[in-house]
N, C-alpha and C positions, 0 to 999 in steps of 0.2 A: 444460794437462795434463801430469802427470808419470806415467811408467811405471817400474816396477822389475823386476828380476829378482834375488832373494834366494837364497843359497846358502851351505853352509857348515855348517848345523845337524847334530845327531846326538846320539849316546850317548858320553859320556867319563867316566871314573873320576875320583873326587875327585883334585884336584892335577895333572890333566891339561889340555889346552890345545885350542882350537879357533879357527878363524879364519872370521868371518862376512864375506861380500862382498854388496854391493847395486851393481847396475849400474843407472844412471838414464838415462832416455832422454825427448824430448820438449821438454826445456828446456835452455838452456846451462848447464852444471855450474858455471860461474863466476857464476851469479846465484842459486844455491841454498845455503841453510843446510841442512847434513845432520845427521842424527841417527840414534841407536839407542834405542828404547825396549823395554821387556820388559813381559809380563803374565804372572804365576804364577796358577795356580788359585785362584780366591776372592779375589783381591787386584786392585787398579786397576793401570792401565798406568802405569809409571814411566819417566822419563828415565834412561838409562844414561850415554850420552855424546853430545856435540854438538860439531860443527865448524862456525863460522860463516863467512860470506863474509868473507875478511880474514885468516882462520886461527886466529882465537882458539878455544881448546878448553875445554870444562868436562865434568866427569865427577860421577857420584854419588858420594857418600861410601863407599858400600858397594863400589865397584870401583875405586876410587883405588889406584894401584900395582900393579893386576893386569890392567887392561884398557887398550888402547890404541885409538884410533880414528885413522884417517888417510884421506886420499883421494888418488886418482890422477885429475887432471883430464884428463889425455890420455886415460884410459880410461872416464871419466865414472863412476868407481866409488868406494865409499866402503867402507872395511874396519873390522871390529872384531876386533882380536886378544885373545883372552881367555886368560890364564894363570891358574895356580893356582886352578882351578875348584873351587867348592863346591856342595854339594847346593842350598844356598839361591839358586844362581845358575839353578836350573831354571826354564825360563819359555819362552813363545813370544817370540821376537825379532823386532821390526818395525823396518824402515827407514822413516824419516821424510824428508821435504822439504819445506821452506817457502820460497816465492820471495821474494827480497830486496824489501822494502817492502811485503809482503803478509802476512795473518793467515791465509791458507788453507793448510792442512796435506795434504799427499798421504803415503799409506801404502802400504807393501809388504804382501804377503800373509801374512808372518810365517814365521818358520822355527824349529822346535822344538829347543830345547838341553835335554838331560837330563844331569844330573851324578849318577851313582849307582854304587855298587860291586855 
């Protein structure tokens, strides 16, 4: 079982920045693939960024060059730095973990990000 504490969402103007944090517990962070997903109203949940065990990272095309995922293993925390935010980035953002060698996903409670002037 993996538990999360997410933080960092909020309201920001277009062009602004936010940093999301997700602190994980219940499992060694070094055995977890970590990711951020988002779900906008009326749309399916989509992958935003993922960092797997070993360090490889991939991003959705829509956020490349604007978002950065990183993790601090000492703090069991994964971050999503979001720059140059656009209204279309508005969504609930979810932290996700998958245990190395497993297909079972664990989800955070979600944090709302709203980009609006």
